[in-house]
C-alpha positions as CSV (number, residue, x, y, z in Angstrom):
1,X,116.1,184.6,1.2
2,X,115.3,181.3,2.9
3,X,115.4,181.0,6.7
4,X,114.6,178.2,9.0
5,X,112.0,178.6,11.7
6,X,111.7,176.2,14.7
7,X,108.3,174.6,15.4
8,X,107.4,172.3,18.3
9,X,105.0,169.4,17.9
10,X,104.0,166.6,20.4
11,X,104.7,162.9,19.8
12,X,103.7,159.8,21.7
13,X,106.7,157.6,22.5
14,X,107.2,154.4,24.5
15,X,110.0,153.4,26.9
16,X,110.7,150.3,29.0
17,X,111.7,150.9,32.6
18,X,112.6,148.4,35.4
19,X,110.2,148.5,38.3
20,X,111.4,146.9,41.6
21,X,109.1,144.4,43.3
22,X,109.6,142.9,46.7
23,X,108.4,139.4,47.6
24,X,108.8,137.4,50.8
25,X,110.7,134.1,50.1
26,X,111.4,131.4,52.6
27,X,115.0,130.5,52.9
28,X,116.8,127.9,54.9
29,X,120.2,128.4,56.7
30,X,122.3,126.3,58.9
31,X,123.3,127.5,62.4
32,X,125.6,126.0,65.1
33,X,123.7,125.5,68.3
34,X,125.9,125.2,71.4
35,X,125.4,122.3,73.7
36,X,126.9,121.2,77.0
37,X,127.5,117.6,77.9
38,X,128.9,116.2,81.2
39,X,131.9,113.9,81.3
40,X,133.4,112.0,84.1
41,X,137.2,112.6,84.4
42,X,139.8,111.6,86.8
43,X,142.8,113.4,88.2
44,X,145.5,112.7,90.7
45,X,146.0,115.3,93.4
46,X,148.4,115.4,96.3
47,X,146.5,115.5,99.5
48,X,148.4,116.9,102.5
49,X,148.5,114.9,105.7
50,X,149.8,116.1,109.0
51,X,151.5,113.6,111.3
52,X,153.5,114.1,114.4
53,X,157.1,113.0,114.7
54,X,159.3,112.9,117.8
55,X,162.4,114.9,117.4
56,X,165.2,115.9,119.8
57,X,166.5,119.4,120.3
58,X,169.2,120.9,122.6
59,X,168.1,123.8,124.6
60,X,170.0,126.0,127.0
61,X,168.5,126.8,130.4
62,X,169.7,129.4,132.9
63,X,169.4,129.0,136.6
64,X,170.5,131.0,139.6
65,X,173.6,129.6,141.3
66,X,174.7,131.2,144.7
67,X,178.4,132.1,144.9
68,X,180.2,133.5,147.9
69,X,182.4,136.4,147.2
70,X,184.4,138.9,149.3
71,X,184.4,142.7,148.9
72,X,185.6,145.7,150.7
73,X,183.2,148.2,152.1
74,X,183.6,151.5,154.0
75,X,182.0,151.7,157.4
76,X,182.0,154.5,160.0
77,X,182.9,153.7,163.6
78,X,182.9,156.0,166.6
79,X,186.4,156.7,168.0
80,X,187.3,158.9,171.0
81,X,189.4,161.8,169.9
82,X,191.2,164.1,172.5
83,X,190.3,167.8,172.2
84,X,192.1,170.6,174.0
85,X,189.9,173.6,175.2
86,X,191.7,176.8,174.1
87,X,190.3,178.8,177.0
88,X,191.1,176.5,180.0
89,X,193.6,174.2,178.5
90,X,191.8,171.1,179.6
91,X,191.9,168.0,177.6
92,X,188.6,166.2,176.8
93,X,187.6,163.3,174.7
94,X,185.1,163.8,171.9
95,X,183.4,160.9,170.0
96,X,184.0,161.2,166.2
97,X,182.9,159.0,163.3
98,X,185.9,157.7,161.4
99,X,185.7,155.8,158.1
100,X,187.4,152.3,158.0
101,X,187.8,149.9,155.2
102,X,186.5,146.4,156.0
103,X,186.4,143.1,154.0
104,X,183.1,141.3,154.1
105,X,181.7,138.1,152.6
106,X,178.5,138.2,150.4
107,X,176.5,135.8,148.4
108,X,176.0,136.7,144.7
109,X,173.6,134.9,142.4
110,X,174.6,134.5,138.8
111,X,173.2,132.9,135.7
112,X,174.6,129.5,135.0
113,X,173.8,128.0,131.5
114,X,172.8,124.4,131.3
115,X,172.2,122.4,128.1
116,X,169.3,120.0,128.0
117,X,168.1,117.5,125.4
118,X,164.4,117.6,124.9
119,X,162.1,115.4,122.9
120,X,159.3,117.3,121.2
121,X,156.6,116.5,118.8
122,X,156.8,118.3,115.4
123,X,153.9,118.3,112.9
124,X,155.2,117.0,109.6
125,X,153.2,117.6,106.4
126,X,153.3,114.7,103.9
127,X,151.6,114.5,100.6
128,X,149.9,111.3,99.3
129,X,148.5,110.9,95.8
130,X,144.8,110.5,95.6
131,X,142.7,109.9,92.5
132,X,139.5,112.0,92.3
133,X,136.7,111.7,89.9
134,X,135.0,114.9,88.9
135,X,132.4,116.0,86.4
136,X,133.2,118.6,83.8
137,X,130.9,120.3,81.3
138,X,132.3,120.0,77.8
139,X,131.0,122.4,75.2
140,X,129.9,121.1,71.8
141,X,128.0,122.4,68.8
142,X,125.4,120.7,66.6
143,X,124.1,122.0,63.3
144,X,120.5,122.9,62.9
145,X,118.6,123.9,59.8
146,X,116.3,126.9,60.3
147,X,113.9,128.7,58.0
148,X,113.2,132.4,57.8
149,X,111.2,134.7,55.6
150,X,113.4,137.2,53.8
151,X,112.3,139.9,51.4
152,X,113.7,139.5,47.9
153,X,113.6,142.4,45.5
154,X,113.7,141.8,41.7
155,X,113.1,144.1,38.7
156,X,110.5,143.6,36.1
157,X,110.3,145.4,32.8
158,X,107.4,147.9,32.3
159,X,106.4,149.7,29.1
160,X,105.4,153.4,29.6
161,X,103.9,155.8,27.0
162,X,104.9,159.4,27.4
163,X,104.5,162.6,25.3
164,X,107.6,164.6,24.2
165,X,107.9,167.9,22.3
166,X,110.0,167.5,19.2
167,X,111.6,170.6,17.6
168,X,111.3,170.8,13.8
169,X,113.0,173.3,11.4
170,X,110.7,174.6,8.7
171,X,112.2,176.6,5.7
172,X,110.6,179.9,5.0
173,X,111.1,182.3,2.1
174,X,111.5,186.0,3.1
175,X,112.4,189.1,1.0
176,X,114.5,191.8,2.6
177,X,115.9,195.0,1.2
178,X,119.1,196.6,2.6
179,X,121.9,199.0,1.4
180,X,125.6,197.8,1.1
181,X,128.7,200.0,0.1
182,X,130.2,199.1,-3.3
183,X,133.9,199.8,-4.1
184,X,135.0,200.9,-7.6
185,X,138.7,201.0,-8.9
186,X,140.0,203.8,-11.3
187,X,143.6,203.9,-12.8
188,X,146.1,206.7,-11.6
189,X,149.9,207.3,-12.5
190,X,152.4,208.3,-9.7
191,X,156.2,209.0,-9.8
192,X,158.7,208.4,-6.9
193,X,162.5,207.8,-6.4
194,X,164.0,204.6,-5.0
195,X,167.6,203.5,-4.0
196,X,168.7,200.4,-6.0
197,X,171.8,198.5,-4.5
198,X,174.6,197.3,-6.9
199,X,177.5,194.9,-6.2
200,X,181.2,195.2,-7.4
201,X,184.2,192.9,-6.8
202,X,187.3,193.9,-4.6
203,X,190.4,191.9,-3.6
204,X,191.7,192.2,0.0
205,X,194.5,190.5,1.9
206,X,194.5,189.3,5.6
207,X,196.6,187.0,7.8
208,X,194.8,184.3,9.7
209,X,196.2,181.6,12.1
210,X,196.0,178.1,10.7
211,X,196.3,175.1,13.0
212,X,197.8,171.8,11.7
213,X,197.9,168.4,13.4
214,X,201.0,166.2,13.6
215,X,201.3,162.7,15.0
216,X,203.2,161.9,18.3
217,X,203.7,158.6,20.1
218,X,203.5,158.5,24.0
219,X,203.9,155.6,26.3
220,X,202.0,155.4,29.7
221,X,201.1,152.8,32.3
222,X,197.6,151.9,33.3
223,X,196.2,149.5,35.9
224,X,194.0,146.9,34.2
225,X,191.8,144.8,36.6
226,X,192.1,141.1,35.9
227,X,189.4,138.9,37.5
228,X,190.6,135.6,39.1
229,X,188.8,133.0,41.1
230,X,189.7,132.4,44.8
231,X,188.2,130.0,47.2
232,X,187.8,131.2,50.9
233,X,186.9,128.9,53.7
234,X,185.4,130.3,56.9
235,X,183.4,129.0,59.8
236,X,179.9,130.3,60.6
237,X,178.0,129.4,63.8
238,X,174.9,127.2,63.0
239,X,172.2,126.7,65.7
240,X,170.4,123.4,65.8
241,X,167.4,122.7,67.9
242,X,167.0,119.3,69.6
243,X,164.0,118.1,71.5
244,X,164.6,117.7,75.3
245,X,162.1,116.3,77.7
246,X,162.1,117.9,81.2
247,X,160.2,116.5,84.1
248,X,159.3,118.8,86.9
249,X,157.1,118.6,89.9
250,X,154.4,121.2,90.4
251,X,152.4,121.8,93.5
252,X,148.7,121.9,92.7
253,X,146.5,123.6,95.2
254,X,143.1,122.0,95.7
255,X,140.3,123.1,97.9
256,X,138.4,120.4,99.8
257,X,135.3,120.9,101.9
258,X,135.9,120.7,105.7
259,X,133.5,121.1,108.5
260,X,134.6,123.4,111.3
261,X,132.6,123.5,114.5
262,X,132.9,126.6,116.6
263,X,130.7,128.3,119.3
264,X,129.0,131.6,118.7
265,X,127.1,133.6,121.3
266,X,123.4,133.3,120.8
267,X,121.0,135.5,122.7
268,X,117.8,133.8,123.8
269,X,114.8,135.4,125.6
270,X,112.9,133.7,128.4
271,X,109.9,134.8,130.4
272,X,110.6,135.9,133.9
273,X,107.8,136.9,136.4
274,X,108.7,140.1,138.2
275,X,106.7,142.2,140.7
276,X,107.3,145.9,140.0
277,X,106.0,148.6,142.4
278,X,105.3,151.8,140.7
279,X,103.9,155.0,142.1
280,X,100.9,156.1,140.1
281,X,99.4,159.5,140.6
282,X,95.7,159.2,141.7
283,X,93.4,162.2,141.9
284,X,91.1,162.1,145.0
285,X,88.3,164.6,145.5
286,X,88.3,166.2,149.0
287,X,85.6,168.5,150.3
288,X,87.1,171.7,151.4
289,X,84.9,174.5,152.9
290,X,85.3,177.9,151.3
291,X,83.3,181.0,151.0
292,X,82.2,182.7,147.8
293,X,80.8,186.2,147.7
294,X,78.3,186.8,145.0
295,X,76.3,189.8,144.1
296,X,72.5,189.2,144.3
297,X,70.2,191.8,142.7
298,X,67.7,193.2,145.2
299,X,64.5,195.0,144.1
300,X,63.2,197.8,146.3
301,X,59.6,199.0,146.1
């Protein structure tokens, strides 16, 4: 029999690959450089001015007005009242204080209103238009062309040689011996019984319902829609915009430099000659007689 055996052999082949290369290229680009320029502009501002105006006002003043009035007061007066002694039956007079109602005159001070017309000075603020010139910085931009070095990568073709292992099928003749089963056929006669069906004709009678169709005319009413054209007129609200110029007065607050002079306490130092008497401890040596007992060694022969 012929079989195919695989053999590997090496071949030299070539391929083209794209190798990236990076180069530094100088490119130019345009940038917007911001700039500031100074412009002189004018504006009209309302400067407040304070002036004094003489105005009159009615004031109410109260003053004390003396008024003489009468009133009743209760006063106690001594009155001699006779008293009988129950023991002796003698009648004596006893002084007793009795309340009496008297009418007296007094002066009462009351507030009396009086209206006076005064002339006072009122500060009135008035605004006058003043044109001021001020300098503003206006931003602007100018175009400037700059250059920069940018890396640019491009691909270049490169041919490479490499070795590959190529499989190859080689036919080979081989002789093999093996055993296989072989089937042989011989004739044999067998007898068996089978049932064979046969068909005969037979006439039978049956009653079946038969449905027949007859024509009948019916009349009925249906509603058929008929299209017709009709014109309807109705009003819709339409909003129109018209330009309108409005003039209004706005109060613009402006800060103006103003010099204020005020007094602040400032502490200054000056040299003052003073004579100070201090008690300084001084150590003085004083000779004081005292006796000291010492032990002197004595040698005896």
